[in-house]
mmCIF file of the N, C-alpha and C atoms, coordinates in Angstrom:
data_MODEL
# 
_entry.id   MODEL 
# 
loop_
_atom_site.group_PDB 
_atom_site.id 
_atom_site.type_symbol 
_atom_site.label_atom_id 
_atom_site.label_alt_id 
_atom_site.label_comp_id 
_atom_site.label_asym_id 
_atom_site.label_entity_id 
_atom_site.label_seq_id 
_atom_site.pdbx_PDB_ins_code 
_atom_site.Cartn_x 
_atom_site.Cartn_y 
_atom_site.Cartn_z 
_atom_site.occupancy 
_atom_site.B_iso_or_equiv 
_atom_site.pdbx_formal_charge 
_atom_site.auth_seq_id 
_atom_site.auth_comp_id 
_atom_site.auth_asym_id 
_atom_site.auth_atom_id 
_atom_site.pdbx_PDB_model_num 
ATOM 1   N N  . MET A 1 1  ? 125.187 91.732  147.787 1.00 0.00 ? 1  MET A N  1 
ATOM 2   C CA . MET A 1 1  ? 125.638 91.460  146.582 1.00 0.00 ? 1  MET A CA 1 
ATOM 3   C C  . MET A 1 1  ? 125.332 92.374  145.861 1.00 0.00 ? 1  MET A C  1 
ATOM 4   N N  . THR A 1 2  ? 125.724 93.321  144.886 1.00 0.00 ? 2  THR A N  1 
ATOM 5   C CA . THR A 1 2  ? 125.774 94.187  144.056 1.00 0.00 ? 2  THR A CA 1 
ATOM 6   C C  . THR A 1 2  ? 124.771 93.523  142.694 1.00 0.00 ? 2  THR A C  1 
ATOM 7   N N  . LYS A 1 3  ? 123.824 94.169  142.437 1.00 0.00 ? 3  LYS A N  1 
ATOM 8   C CA . LYS A 1 3  ? 123.114 93.616  141.263 1.00 0.00 ? 3  LYS A CA 1 
ATOM 9   C C  . LYS A 1 3  ? 123.502 94.249  140.117 1.00 0.00 ? 3  LYS A C  1 
ATOM 10  N N  . PHE A 1 4  ? 123.459 93.551  139.085 1.00 0.00 ? 4  PHE A N  1 
ATOM 11  C CA . PHE A 1 4  ? 123.742 94.356  137.260 1.00 0.00 ? 4  PHE A CA 1 
ATOM 12  C C  . PHE A 1 4  ? 122.980 94.148  136.629 1.00 0.00 ? 4  PHE A C  1 
ATOM 13  N N  . ILE A 1 5  ? 122.254 95.762  136.237 1.00 0.00 ? 5  ILE A N  1 
ATOM 14  C CA . ILE A 1 5  ? 121.166 95.477  135.509 1.00 0.00 ? 5  ILE A CA 1 
ATOM 15  C C  . ILE A 1 5  ? 121.861 95.883  133.773 1.00 0.00 ? 5  ILE A C  1 
ATOM 16  N N  . ASP A 1 6  ? 121.517 95.911  133.077 1.00 0.00 ? 6  ASP A N  1 
ATOM 17  C CA . ASP A 1 6  ? 122.072 96.074  131.310 1.00 0.00 ? 6  ASP A CA 1 
ATOM 18  C C  . ASP A 1 6  ? 120.653 97.004  130.889 1.00 0.00 ? 6  ASP A C  1 
ATOM 19  N N  . ALA A 1 7  ? 120.760 98.216  131.210 1.00 0.00 ? 7  ALA A N  1 
ATOM 20  C CA . ALA A 1 7  ? 118.991 98.958  130.385 1.00 0.00 ? 7  ALA A CA 1 
ATOM 21  C C  . ALA A 1 7  ? 119.303 99.182  129.201 1.00 0.00 ? 7  ALA A C  1 
ATOM 22  N N  . SER A 1 8  ? 120.171 98.602  128.141 1.00 0.00 ? 8  SER A N  1 
ATOM 23  C CA . SER A 1 8  ? 119.790 98.463  126.698 1.00 0.00 ? 8  SER A CA 1 
ATOM 24  C C  . SER A 1 8  ? 119.159 97.225  126.265 1.00 0.00 ? 8  SER A C  1 
ATOM 25  N N  . GLN A 1 9  ? 119.024 96.205  127.591 1.00 0.00 ? 9  GLN A N  1 
ATOM 26  C CA . GLN A 1 9  ? 118.519 94.913  127.075 1.00 0.00 ? 9  GLN A CA 1 
ATOM 27  C C  . GLN A 1 9  ? 117.183 94.625  127.955 1.00 0.00 ? 9  GLN A C  1 
ATOM 28  N N  . CYS A 1 10 ? 116.601 95.955  128.940 1.00 0.00 ? 10 CYS A N  1 
ATOM 29  C CA . CYS A 1 10 ? 115.096 95.956  128.938 1.00 0.00 ? 10 CYS A CA 1 
ATOM 30  C C  . CYS A 1 10 ? 114.286 96.399  127.844 1.00 0.00 ? 10 CYS A C  1 
ATOM 31  N N  . GLU A 1 11 ? 112.950 95.414  127.952 1.00 0.00 ? 11 GLU A N  1 
ATOM 32  C CA . GLU A 1 11 ? 111.931 95.963  126.773 1.00 0.00 ? 11 GLU A CA 1 
ATOM 33  C C  . GLU A 1 11 ? 111.423 97.978  127.081 1.00 0.00 ? 11 GLU A C  1 
ATOM 34  N N  . VAL A 1 12 ? 111.413 98.015  126.392 1.00 0.00 ? 12 VAL A N  1 
ATOM 35  C CA . VAL A 1 12 ? 110.563 99.392  126.400 1.00 0.00 ? 12 VAL A CA 1 
ATOM 36  C C  . VAL A 1 12 ? 109.708 99.223  125.590 1.00 0.00 ? 12 VAL A C  1 
ATOM 37  N N  . LYS A 1 13 ? 108.458 100.209 126.593 1.00 0.00 ? 13 LYS A N  1 
ATOM 38  C CA . LYS A 1 13 ? 107.341 99.854  126.210 1.00 0.00 ? 13 LYS A CA 1 
ATOM 39  C C  . LYS A 1 13 ? 107.093 100.176 125.287 1.00 0.00 ? 13 LYS A C  1 
ATOM 40  N N  . LYS A 1 14 ? 106.512 99.285  123.825 1.00 0.00 ? 14 LYS A N  1 
ATOM 41  C CA . LYS A 1 14 ? 106.426 99.995  122.330 1.00 0.00 ? 14 LYS A CA 1 
ATOM 42  C C  . LYS A 1 14 ? 104.792 100.857 122.380 1.00 0.00 ? 14 LYS A C  1 
ATOM 43  N N  . GLU A 1 15 ? 104.653 101.569 121.893 1.00 0.00 ? 15 GLU A N  1 
ATOM 44  C CA . GLU A 1 15 ? 103.164 102.241 121.238 1.00 0.00 ? 15 GLU A CA 1 
ATOM 45  C C  . GLU A 1 15 ? 102.801 101.608 120.681 1.00 0.00 ? 15 GLU A C  1 
ATOM 46  N N  . LYS A 1 16 ? 101.568 101.547 120.964 1.00 0.00 ? 16 LYS A N  1 
ATOM 47  C CA . LYS A 1 16 ? 101.109 100.059 119.471 1.00 0.00 ? 16 LYS A CA 1 
ATOM 48  C C  . LYS A 1 16 ? 100.586 101.232 118.438 1.00 0.00 ? 16 LYS A C  1 
ATOM 49  N N  . LYS A 1 17 ? 100.527 100.554 117.323 1.00 0.00 ? 17 LYS A N  1 
ATOM 50  C CA . LYS A 1 17 ? 100.326 100.967 115.964 1.00 0.00 ? 17 LYS A CA 1 
ATOM 51  C C  . LYS A 1 17 ? 99.114  100.818 115.107 1.00 0.00 ? 17 LYS A C  1 
ATOM 52  N N  . GLU A 1 18 ? 97.899  101.488 115.452 1.00 0.00 ? 18 GLU A N  1 
ATOM 53  C CA . GLU A 1 18 ? 97.083  100.537 114.666 1.00 0.00 ? 18 GLU A CA 1 
ATOM 54  C C  . GLU A 1 18 ? 97.116  100.852 113.256 1.00 0.00 ? 18 GLU A C  1 
ATOM 55  N N  . THR A 1 19 ? 96.145  100.007 112.451 1.00 0.00 ? 19 THR A N  1 
ATOM 56  C CA . THR A 1 19 ? 95.965  100.135 110.912 1.00 0.00 ? 19 THR A CA 1 
ATOM 57  C C  . THR A 1 19 ? 95.182  101.072 110.980 1.00 0.00 ? 19 THR A C  1 
ATOM 58  N N  . VAL A 1 20 ? 95.317  102.097 109.653 1.00 0.00 ? 20 VAL A N  1 
ATOM 59  C CA . VAL A 1 20 ? 94.203  102.983 109.597 1.00 0.00 ? 20 VAL A CA 1 
ATOM 60  C C  . VAL A 1 20 ? 94.095  103.195 108.109 1.00 0.00 ? 20 VAL A C  1 
ATOM 61  N N  . PHE A 1 21 ? 92.706  103.646 107.623 1.00 0.00 ? 21 PHE A N  1 
ATOM 62  C CA . PHE A 1 21 ? 92.496  103.770 106.580 1.00 0.00 ? 21 PHE A CA 1 
ATOM 63  C C  . PHE A 1 21 ? 92.451  105.216 105.702 1.00 0.00 ? 21 PHE A C  1 
ATOM 64  N N  . THR A 1 22 ? 93.011  105.341 104.909 1.00 0.00 ? 22 THR A N  1 
ATOM 65  C CA . THR A 1 22 ? 93.066  106.992 104.345 1.00 0.00 ? 22 THR A CA 1 
ATOM 66  C C  . THR A 1 22 ? 92.001  107.484 103.242 1.00 0.00 ? 22 THR A C  1 
ATOM 67  N N  . HIS A 1 23 ? 91.878  106.195 102.110 1.00 0.00 ? 23 HIS A N  1 
ATOM 68  C CA . HIS A 1 23 ? 91.094  106.179 101.130 1.00 0.00 ? 23 HIS A CA 1 
ATOM 69  C C  . HIS A 1 23 ? 90.465  105.025 100.456 1.00 0.00 ? 23 HIS A C  1 
ATOM 70  N N  . TYR A 1 24 ? 89.509  105.241 100.131 1.00 0.00 ? 24 TYR A N  1 
ATOM 71  C CA . TYR A 1 24 ? 88.788  103.582 99.214  1.00 0.00 ? 24 TYR A CA 1 
ATOM 72  C C  . TYR A 1 24 ? 89.007  103.770 97.714  1.00 0.00 ? 24 TYR A C  1 
ATOM 73  N N  . LEU A 1 25 ? 88.797  102.684 97.335  1.00 0.00 ? 25 LEU A N  1 
ATOM 74  C CA . LEU A 1 25 ? 88.714  102.616 95.615  1.00 0.00 ? 25 LEU A CA 1 
ATOM 75  C C  . LEU A 1 25 ? 87.001  102.745 95.225  1.00 0.00 ? 25 LEU A C  1 
ATOM 76  N N  . SER A 1 26 ? 86.835  103.684 94.911  1.00 0.00 ? 26 SER A N  1 
ATOM 77  C CA . SER A 1 26 ? 85.218  103.825 94.077  1.00 0.00 ? 26 SER A CA 1 
ATOM 78  C C  . SER A 1 26 ? 85.248  103.489 92.507  1.00 0.00 ? 26 SER A C  1 
ATOM 79  N N  . ARG A 1 27 ? 84.512  102.552 91.755  1.00 0.00 ? 27 ARG A N  1 
ATOM 80  C CA . ARG A 1 27 ? 84.461  102.640 90.608  1.00 0.00 ? 27 ARG A CA 1 
ATOM 81  C C  . ARG A 1 27 ? 84.113  103.321 89.746  1.00 0.00 ? 27 ARG A C  1 
ATOM 82  N N  . ALA A 1 28 ? 83.146  104.492 90.596  1.00 0.00 ? 28 ALA A N  1 
ATOM 83  C CA . ALA A 1 28 ? 82.945  105.752 89.514  1.00 0.00 ? 28 ALA A CA 1 
ATOM 84  C C  . ALA A 1 28 ? 83.816  106.967 89.472  1.00 0.00 ? 28 ALA A C  1 
ATOM 85  N N  . GLU A 1 29 ? 84.448  106.865 90.881  1.00 0.00 ? 29 GLU A N  1 
ATOM 86  C CA . GLU A 1 29 ? 85.126  108.180 91.013  1.00 0.00 ? 29 GLU A CA 1 
ATOM 87  C C  . GLU A 1 29 ? 86.476  108.140 91.255  1.00 0.00 ? 29 GLU A C  1 
ATOM 88  N N  . GLY A 1 30 ? 87.137  106.925 91.588  1.00 0.00 ? 30 GLY A N  1 
ATOM 89  C CA . GLY A 1 30 ? 88.352  106.491 91.930  1.00 0.00 ? 30 GLY A CA 1 
ATOM 90  C C  . GLY A 1 30 ? 88.765  106.602 92.885  1.00 0.00 ? 30 GLY A C  1 
ATOM 91  N N  . TYR A 1 31 ? 89.681  107.148 93.915  1.00 0.00 ? 31 TYR A N  1 
ATOM 92  C CA . TYR A 1 31 ? 89.894  106.870 95.081  1.00 0.00 ? 31 TYR A CA 1 
ATOM 93  C C  . TYR A 1 31 ? 89.625  108.220 96.358  1.00 0.00 ? 31 TYR A C  1 
ATOM 94  N N  . ARG A 1 32 ? 88.294  108.004 97.266  1.00 0.00 ? 32 ARG A N  1 
ATOM 95  C CA . ARG A 1 32 ? 87.875  108.707 97.980  1.00 0.00 ? 32 ARG A CA 1 
ATOM 96  C C  . ARG A 1 32 ? 88.342  109.111 99.719  1.00 0.00 ? 32 ARG A C  1 
ATOM 97  N N  . PRO A 1 33 ? 87.794  109.789 100.219 1.00 0.00 ? 33 PRO A N  1 
ATOM 98  C CA . PRO A 1 33 ? 88.232  109.727 101.669 1.00 0.00 ? 33 PRO A CA 1 
ATOM 99  C C  . PRO A 1 33 ? 87.783  108.827 102.347 1.00 0.00 ? 33 PRO A C  1 
ATOM 100 N N  . ALA A 1 34 ? 88.400  107.885 103.351 1.00 0.00 ? 34 ALA A N  1 
ATOM 101 C CA . ALA A 1 34 ? 87.861  107.007 104.083 1.00 0.00 ? 34 ALA A CA 1 
ATOM 102 C C  . ALA A 1 34 ? 86.598  106.820 104.922 1.00 0.00 ? 34 ALA A C  1 
ATOM 103 N N  . GLU A 1 35 ? 85.532  106.506 105.176 1.00 0.00 ? 35 GLU A N  1 
ATOM 104 C CA . GLU A 1 35 ? 84.902  106.772 106.497 1.00 0.00 ? 35 GLU A CA 1 
ATOM 105 C C  . GLU A 1 35 ? 84.804  105.248 107.265 1.00 0.00 ? 35 GLU A C  1 
ATOM 106 N N  . ASN A 1 36 ? 84.687  104.324 106.187 1.00 0.00 ? 36 ASN A N  1 
ATOM 107 C CA . ASN A 1 36 ? 84.998  102.995 107.708 1.00 0.00 ? 36 ASN A CA 1 
ATOM 108 C C  . ASN A 1 36 ? 86.986  102.629 108.030 1.00 0.00 ? 36 ASN A C  1 
ATOM 109 N N  . LYS A 1 37 ? 86.491  102.225 109.145 1.00 0.00 ? 37 LYS A N  1 
ATOM 110 C CA . LYS A 1 37 ? 87.611  102.025 109.686 1.00 0.00 ? 37 LYS A CA 1 
ATOM 111 C C  . LYS A 1 37 ? 88.304  100.406 110.231 1.00 0.00 ? 37 LYS A C  1 
ATOM 112 N N  . PRO A 1 38 ? 89.008  100.156 110.131 1.00 0.00 ? 38 PRO A N  1 
ATOM 113 C CA . PRO A 1 38 ? 89.229  98.522  110.080 1.00 0.00 ? 38 PRO A CA 1 
ATOM 114 C C  . PRO A 1 38 ? 88.361  97.114  110.772 1.00 0.00 ? 38 PRO A C  1 
ATOM 115 N N  . PRO A 1 39 ? 88.127  97.829  111.703 1.00 0.00 ? 39 PRO A N  1 
ATOM 116 C CA . PRO A 1 39 ? 87.302  97.076  113.045 1.00 0.00 ? 39 PRO A CA 1 
ATOM 117 C C  . PRO A 1 39 ? 85.587  97.097  112.378 1.00 0.00 ? 39 PRO A C  1 
ATOM 118 N N  . ASP A 1 40 ? 85.496  97.851  111.671 1.00 0.00 ? 40 ASP A N  1 
ATOM 119 C CA . ASP A 1 40 ? 84.082  98.037  110.659 1.00 0.00 ? 40 ASP A CA 1 
ATOM 120 C C  . ASP A 1 40 ? 84.097  96.443  109.873 1.00 0.00 ? 40 ASP A C  1 
ATOM 121 N N  . PHE A 1 41 ? 84.874  95.802  109.580 1.00 0.00 ? 41 PHE A N  1 
ATOM 122 C CA . PHE A 1 41 ? 84.779  94.451  108.390 1.00 0.00 ? 41 PHE A CA 1 
ATOM 123 C C  . PHE A 1 41 ? 85.430  93.753  109.259 1.00 0.00 ? 41 PHE A C  1 
ATOM 124 N N  . LEU A 1 42 ? 84.847  92.516  108.710 1.00 0.00 ? 42 LEU A N  1 
ATOM 125 C CA . LEU A 1 42 ? 84.866  90.873  108.902 1.00 0.00 ? 42 LEU A CA 1 
ATOM 126 C C  . LEU A 1 42 ? 86.696  90.543  108.825 1.00 0.00 ? 42 LEU A C  1 
ATOM 127 N N  . LYS A 1 43 ? 87.284  90.760  107.622 1.00 0.00 ? 43 LYS A N  1 
ATOM 128 C CA . LYS A 1 43 ? 88.692  90.115  107.617 1.00 0.00 ? 43 LYS A CA 1 
ATOM 129 C C  . LYS A 1 43 ? 89.091  91.795  107.043 1.00 0.00 ? 43 LYS A C  1 
ATOM 130 N N  . VAL A 1 44 ? 90.168  91.862  107.020 1.00 0.00 ? 44 VAL A N  1 
ATOM 131 C CA . VAL A 1 44 ? 91.275  92.686  106.402 1.00 0.00 ? 44 VAL A CA 1 
ATOM 132 C C  . VAL A 1 44 ? 92.845  92.013  106.047 1.00 0.00 ? 44 VAL A C  1 
ATOM 133 N N  . ILE A 1 45 ? 92.625  92.111  104.536 1.00 0.00 ? 45 ILE A N  1 
ATOM 134 C CA . ILE A 1 45 ? 93.656  91.873  104.401 1.00 0.00 ? 45 ILE A CA 1 
ATOM 135 C C  . ILE A 1 45 ? 95.127  92.842  103.789 1.00 0.00 ? 45 ILE A C  1 
ATOM 136 N N  . TYR A 1 46 ? 95.885  92.975  104.546 1.00 0.00 ? 46 TYR A N  1 
ATOM 137 C CA . TYR A 1 46 ? 96.994  93.728  103.885 1.00 0.00 ? 46 TYR A CA 1 
ATOM 138 C C  . TYR A 1 46 ? 98.062  93.186  102.351 1.00 0.00 ? 46 TYR A C  1 
ATOM 139 N N  . LEU A 1 47 ? 97.901  93.578  101.481 1.00 0.00 ? 47 LEU A N  1 
ATOM 140 C CA . LEU A 1 47 ? 97.987  93.682  100.105 1.00 0.00 ? 47 LEU A CA 1 
ATOM 141 C C  . LEU A 1 47 ? 99.428  94.016  99.719  1.00 0.00 ? 47 LEU A C  1 
ATOM 142 N N  . GLY A 1 48 ? 99.879  94.770  100.122 1.00 0.00 ? 48 GLY A N  1 
ATOM 143 C CA . GLY A 1 48 ? 101.148 95.475  100.307 1.00 0.00 ? 48 GLY A CA 1 
ATOM 144 C C  . GLY A 1 48 ? 101.768 96.810  100.657 1.00 0.00 ? 48 GLY A C  1 
ATOM 145 N N  . GLY A 1 49 ? 102.770 97.788  99.830  1.00 0.00 ? 49 GLY A N  1 
ATOM 146 C CA . GLY A 1 49 ? 103.069 99.054  100.008 1.00 0.00 ? 49 GLY A CA 1 
ATOM 147 C C  . GLY A 1 49 ? 103.701 98.904  99.053  1.00 0.00 ? 49 GLY A C  1 
ATOM 148 N N  . THR A 1 50 ? 103.063 100.345 98.007  1.00 0.00 ? 50 THR A N  1 
ATOM 149 C CA . THR A 1 50 ? 104.273 101.042 97.119  1.00 0.00 ? 50 THR A CA 1 
ATOM 150 C C  . THR A 1 50 ? 104.416 102.653 97.582  1.00 0.00 ? 50 THR A C  1 
ATOM 151 N N  . HIS A 1 51 ? 105.603 102.601 97.085  1.00 0.00 ? 51 HIS A N  1 
ATOM 152 C CA . HIS A 1 51 ? 105.881 104.101 97.285  1.00 0.00 ? 51 HIS A CA 1 
ATOM 153 C C  . HIS A 1 51 ? 104.852 105.194 96.910  1.00 0.00 ? 51 HIS A C  1 
ATOM 154 N N  . ASP A 1 52 ? 104.041 105.465 96.038  1.00 0.00 ? 52 ASP A N  1 
ATOM 155 C CA . ASP A 1 52 ? 103.534 106.258 95.695  1.00 0.00 ? 52 ASP A CA 1 
ATOM 156 C C  . ASP A 1 52 ? 102.063 105.982 96.979  1.00 0.00 ? 52 ASP A C  1 
ATOM 157 N N  . ASP A 1 53 ? 101.233 105.126 96.203  1.00 0.00 ? 53 ASP A N  1 
ATOM 158 C CA . ASP A 1 53 ? 100.410 104.703 97.526  1.00 0.00 ? 53 ASP A CA 1 
ATOM 159 C C  . ASP A 1 53 ? 100.034 104.531 98.899  1.00 0.00 ? 53 ASP A C  1 
ATOM 160 N N  . GLY A 1 54 ? 101.226 104.276 99.456  1.00 0.00 ? 54 GLY A N  1 
ATOM 161 C CA . GLY A 1 54 ? 101.484 103.388 100.743 1.00 0.00 ? 54 GLY A CA 1 
ATOM 162 C C  . GLY A 1 54 ? 100.546 102.099 100.937 1.00 0.00 ? 54 GLY A C  1 
ATOM 163 N N  . ASP A 1 55 ? 100.576 101.329 101.729 1.00 0.00 ? 55 ASP A N  1 
ATOM 164 C CA . ASP A 1 55 ? 99.946  100.335 102.354 1.00 0.00 ? 55 ASP A CA 1 
ATOM 165 C C  . ASP A 1 55 ? 98.916  100.324 101.634 1.00 0.00 ? 55 ASP A C  1 
ATOM 166 N N  . LEU A 1 56 ? 98.275  99.520  100.868 1.00 0.00 ? 56 LEU A N  1 
ATOM 167 C CA . LEU A 1 56 ? 97.205  98.533  100.459 1.00 0.00 ? 56 LEU A CA 1 
ATOM 168 C C  . LEU A 1 56 ? 96.553  97.379  100.695 1.00 0.00 ? 56 LEU A C  1 
ATOM 169 N N  . PHE A 1 57 ? 95.152  96.898  101.117 1.00 0.00 ? 57 PHE A N  1 
ATOM 170 C CA . PHE A 1 57 ? 94.229  96.649  102.123 1.00 0.00 ? 57 PHE A CA 1 
ATOM 171 C C  . PHE A 1 57 ? 92.778  96.158  100.793 1.00 0.00 ? 57 PHE A C  1 
ATOM 172 N N  . ALA A 1 58 ? 92.759  94.983  101.389 1.00 0.00 ? 58 ALA A N  1 
ATOM 173 C CA . ALA A 1 58 ? 91.317  94.468  100.984 1.00 0.00 ? 58 ALA A CA 1 
ATOM 174 C C  . ALA A 1 58 ? 90.484  93.979  101.838 1.00 0.00 ? 58 ALA A C  1 
ATOM 175 N N  . ALA A 1 59 ? 89.399  94.898  102.002 1.00 0.00 ? 59 ALA A N  1 
ATOM 176 C CA . ALA A 1 59 ? 88.382  94.668  103.609 1.00 0.00 ? 59 ALA A CA 1 
ATOM 177 C C  . ALA A 1 59 ? 87.417  94.056  102.864 1.00 0.00 ? 59 ALA A C  1 
ATOM 178 N N  . TYR A 1 60 ? 86.834  93.304  103.762 1.00 0.00 ? 60 TYR A N  1 
ATOM 179 C CA . TYR A 1 60 ? 85.500  91.842  103.314 1.00 0.00 ? 60 TYR A CA 1 
ATOM 180 C C  . TYR A 1 60 ? 84.768  92.563  104.230 1.00 0.00 ? 60 TYR A C  1 
ATOM 181 N N  . HIS A 1 61 ? 83.491  93.444  104.058 1.00 0.00 ? 61 HIS A N  1 
ATOM 182 C CA . HIS A 1 61 ? 82.418  93.213  104.644 1.00 0.00 ? 61 HIS A CA 1 
ATOM 183 C C  . HIS A 1 61 ? 81.540  92.345  104.439 1.00 0.00 ? 61 HIS A C  1 
ATOM 184 N N  . TYR A 1 62 ? 80.865  92.654  106.078 1.00 0.00 ? 62 TYR A N  1 
ATOM 185 C CA . TYR A 1 62 ? 80.037  90.912  106.276 1.00 0.00 ? 62 TYR A CA 1 
ATOM 186 C C  . TYR A 1 62 ? 78.875  90.825  105.097 1.00 0.00 ? 62 TYR A C  1 
ATOM 187 N N  . SER A 1 63 ? 78.686  91.593  104.342 1.00 0.00 ? 63 SER A N  1 
ATOM 188 C CA . SER A 1 63 ? 77.404  91.385  103.690 1.00 0.00 ? 63 SER A CA 1 
ATOM 189 C C  . SER A 1 63 ? 78.339  90.923  102.057 1.00 0.00 ? 63 SER A C  1 
ATOM 190 N N  . GLY A 1 64 ? 79.347  90.333  102.138 1.00 0.00 ? 64 GLY A N  1 
ATOM 191 C CA . GLY A 1 64 ? 80.348  89.680  100.870 1.00 0.00 ? 64 GLY A CA 1 
ATOM 192 C C  . GLY A 1 64 ? 81.116  90.615  100.038 1.00 0.00 ? 64 GLY A C  1 
ATOM 193 N N  . ASN A 1 65 ? 80.346  91.991  100.095 1.00 0.00 ? 65 ASN A N  1 
ATOM 194 C CA . ASN A 1 65 ? 81.495  92.820  99.337  1.00 0.00 ? 65 ASN A CA 1 
ATOM 195 C C  . ASN A 1 65 ? 82.885  92.870  99.510  1.00 0.00 ? 65 ASN A C  1 
ATOM 196 N N  . ILE A 1 66 ? 83.519  93.490  98.812  1.00 0.00 ? 66 ILE A N  1 
ATOM 197 C CA . ILE A 1 66 ? 85.222  93.759  99.346  1.00 0.00 ? 66 ILE A CA 1 
ATOM 198 C C  . ILE A 1 66 ? 85.772  94.750  98.781  1.00 0.00 ? 66 ILE A C  1 
ATOM 199 N N  . ASN A 1 67 ? 86.528  95.717  99.201  1.00 0.00 ? 67 ASN A N  1 
ATOM 200 C CA . ASN A 1 67 ? 86.693  97.170  99.354  1.00 0.00 ? 67 ASN A CA 1 
ATOM 201 C C  . ASN A 1 67 ? 88.377  96.833  98.906  1.00 0.00 ? 67 ASN A C  1 
ATOM 202 N N  . ILE A 1 68 ? 88.745  98.095  97.944  1.00 0.00 ? 68 ILE A N  1 
ATOM 203 C CA . ILE A 1 68 ? 90.235  98.491  98.896  1.00 0.00 ? 68 ILE A CA 1 
ATOM 204 C C  . ILE A 1 68 ? 90.460  99.798  98.993  1.00 0.00 ? 68 ILE A C  1 
ATOM 205 N N  . TYR A 1 69 ? 91.388  99.652  99.849  1.00 0.00 ? 69 TYR A N  1 
ATOM 206 C CA . TYR A 1 69 ? 91.869  100.800 100.919 1.00 0.00 ? 69 TYR A CA 1 
ATOM 207 C C  . TYR A 1 69 ? 93.168  101.167 100.935 1.00 0.00 ? 69 TYR A C  1 
ATOM 208 N N  . LYS A 1 70 ? 93.609  102.128 100.712 1.00 0.00 ? 70 LYS A N  1 
ATOM 209 C CA . LYS A 1 70 ? 94.636  102.987 100.896 1.00 0.00 ? 70 LYS A CA 1 
ATOM 210 C C  . LYS A 1 70 ? 94.769  103.100 102.493 1.00 0.00 ? 70 LYS A C  1 
ATOM 211 N N  . GLY A 1 71 ? 95.836  103.235 103.202 1.00 0.00 ? 71 GLY A N  1 
ATOM 212 C CA . GLY A 1 71 ? 96.197  103.607 104.524 1.00 0.00 ? 71 GLY A CA 1 
ATOM 213 C C  . GLY A 1 71 ? 97.585  103.415 104.802 1.00 0.00 ? 71 GLY A C  1 
ATOM 214 N N  . THR A 1 72 ? 97.458  102.929 106.650 1.00 0.00 ? 72 THR A N  1 
ATOM 215 C CA . THR A 1 72 ? 98.987  102.698 106.920 1.00 0.00 ? 72 THR A CA 1 
ATOM 216 C C  . THR A 1 72 ? 98.638  101.456 107.950 1.00 0.00 ? 72 THR A C  1 
ATOM 217 N N  . LYS A 1 73 ? 99.704  100.541 107.526 1.00 0.00 ? 73 LYS A N  1 
ATOM 218 C CA . LYS A 1 73 ? 99.742  98.961  108.079 1.00 0.00 ? 73 LYS A CA 1 
ATOM 219 C C  . LYS A 1 73 ? 99.751  99.559  109.933 1.00 0.00 ? 73 LYS A C  1 
ATOM 220 N N  . GLY A 1 74 ? 99.127  98.389  110.488 1.00 0.00 ? 74 GLY A N  1 
ATOM 221 C CA . GLY A 1 74 ? 99.863  99.016  111.937 1.00 0.00 ? 74 GLY A CA 1 
ATOM 222 C C  . GLY A 1 74 ? 100.321 97.363  112.547 1.00 0.00 ? 74 GLY A C  1 
ATOM 223 N N  . ASP A 1 75 ? 100.407 97.412  113.795 1.00 0.00 ? 75 ASP A N  1 
ATOM 224 C CA . ASP A 1 75 ? 101.198 96.164  114.647 1.00 0.00 ? 75 ASP A CA 1 
ATOM 225 C C  . ASP A 1 75 ? 99.821  94.754  114.357 1.00 0.00 ? 75 ASP A C  1 
ATOM 226 N N  . GLU A 1 76 ? 98.727  95.198  113.942 1.00 0.00 ? 76 GLU A N  1 
ATOM 227 C CA . GLU A 1 76 ? 97.338  93.904  113.853 1.00 0.00 ? 76 GLU A CA 1 
ATOM 228 C C  . GLU A 1 76 ? 98.251  92.853  113.334 1.00 0.00 ? 76 GLU A C  1 
ATOM 229 N N  . PHE A 1 77 ? 99.029  93.348  112.132 1.00 0.00 ? 77 PHE A N  1 
ATOM 230 C CA . PHE A 1 77 ? 99.821  92.085  111.348 1.00 0.00 ? 77 PHE A CA 1 
ATOM 231 C C  . PHE A 1 77 ? 100.908 91.598  111.762 1.00 0.00 ? 77 PHE A C  1 
ATOM 232 N N  . ASP A 1 78 ? 101.722 92.212  113.002 1.00 0.00 ? 78 ASP A N  1 
ATOM 233 C CA . ASP A 1 78 ? 102.604 91.053  113.105 1.00 0.00 ? 78 ASP A CA 1 
ATOM 234 C C  . ASP A 1 78 ? 102.733 89.965  113.844 1.00 0.00 ? 78 ASP A C  1 
ATOM 235 N N  . ASN A 1 79 ? 101.612 89.281  113.923 1.00 0.00 ? 79 ASN A N  1 
ATOM 236 C CA . ASN A 1 79 ? 101.395 88.166  114.603 1.00 0.00 ? 79 ASN A CA 1 
ATOM 237 C C  . ASN A 1 79 ? 102.261 86.880  113.958 1.00 0.00 ? 79 ASN A C  1 
# 
C-alpha cells in the first residue's frame, strides 16, 4: 500500500533563539554595554518591547539587586 506524507505538516526543527542582553541601565551613566548574560541572574522578567529600545527586562541578582536591561527576547519566555 502507498504511504502518503504531507511535508507541509511535518515539524521543521526550529533553531532555538536565546535571550540576549545588549545594554544595562546605569544610574550615573544611562545605558551602558551589558557584560552579564541572562543565566547570571536568579530571575529575568520580560517587561515588553519598544520600537526605540527593543525588548526590556528586569534582572534579579542573587544579592537582591534589580537591574534593567535592553536586548532581544528569546524562546525561554514561550512556555
